[in-house]
C-alpha positions as CSV (number, residue, x, y, z in Angstrom):
1,M,18.8,10.5,9.6
2,K,17.0,13.7,10.0
3,A,13.2,13.9,10.5
4,Q,12.9,15.3,7.0
5,D,14.5,12.1,5.6
6,H,11.9,10.0,7.4
7,T,9.1,12.3,6.1
8,I,10.3,11.8,2.5
9,I,10.6,8.0,3.0
10,Y,7.1,7.6,4.6
11,G,5.5,10.0,2.1
12,S,7.0,8.0,-0.8
13,L,5.9,4.7,0.7
14,L,2.4,5.9,1.2
15,L,2.3,7.3,-2.3
16,G,3.5,4.0,-3.7
17,I,1.0,2.0,-1.7
18,G,-1.9,4.2,-2.8
19,L,-0.9,4.0,-6.5
20,F,-0.5,0.2,-6.2
21,V,-4.0,-0.2,-4.6
22,R,-5.6,1.9,-7.3
23,Y,-3.8,-0.1,-10.0
24,L,-5.0,-3.5,-8.5
25,I,-8.6,-2.4,-8.1
26,G,-8.7,-0.9,-11.6
27,K,-7.1,-4.1,-13.1
28,R,-9.7,-6.3,-11.3
29,K,-12.6,-4.1,-12.6
30,F,-11.1,-4.3,-16.1
31,Q,-10.8,-8.1,-16.1
32,R,-14.4,-8.5,-15.0
33,R,-15.7,-6.6,-18.1
34,G,-17.6,-8.6,-20.7
35,V,-18.1,-8.1,-24.4
36,A,-20.7,-5.3,-23.8
37,G,-18.4,-3.5,-21.4
38,L,-20.4,-4.3,-18.2
39,Q,-19.0,-5.9,-15.1
40,Q,-20.1,-9.5,-14.7
41,F,-20.5,-11.3,-11.4
42,P,-21.6,-14.9,-10.7
43,S,-24.4,-13.7,-8.4
44,Y,-26.0,-10.5,-7.1
45,G,-24.8,-11.0,-3.6
46,Y,-21.2,-11.7,-4.7
47,G,-21.3,-8.5,-6.8
48,V,-22.6,-6.4,-3.9
49,V,-20.0,-7.7,-1.5
50,I,-17.1,-7.4,-4.0
51,R,-18.0,-3.8,-5.0
52,F,-18.4,-2.8,-1.4
53,M,-15.0,-4.2,-0.5
54,E,-13.3,-2.7,-3.5
55,T,-14.9,0.7,-2.7
56,L,-13.6,0.5,0.9
57,I,-10.1,-0.6,-0.2
58,L,-10.0,2.1,-2.8
59,F,-11.0,4.7,-0.2
60,I,-8.1,3.6,2.0
61,G,-5.8,3.7,-1.0
62,N,-6.9,7.3,-1.8
63,L,-6.2,8.2,1.9
64,C,-2.7,6.8,1.5
65,L,-2.2,8.8,-1.7
66,L,-3.4,12.0,0.0
67,G,-1.2,11.3,3.1
68,G,1.8,10.6,1.0
69,L,1.4,13.8,-1.0
70,L,0.9,15.8,2.1
71,L,4.1,14.4,3.7
72,L,6.1,15.1,0.6
73,A,4.7,18.6,0.4
74,L,5.6,19.1,4.1
75,A,9.1,17.8,3.4
76,G,9.5,20.2,0.5
77,F,8.1,23.1,2.4
78,N,10.5,22.4,5.3
79,H,13.5,22.1,3.0
80,H,12.6,25.3,1.2
81,F,12.2,27.4,4.3
82,K,14.9,25.5,6.4
83,F,12.8,24.9,9.6
């Protein structure tokens, strides 16, 4: 396999992981919504911890998305200019 093939595989994998993480976090937020549309937690402390952890995981997922897009762009650029 060429280095470009590895770049495409890793870029696609990172892109898929990032999208999956964003989906899971969004689904969890949606399922916590009550009738009024607000997120409901059993206690204040639980809510703070969960929201902090979800924000951290979402940040990592966004970094995966960005890295995947950059790797795929790099592979496309290299293919177009035959480096």
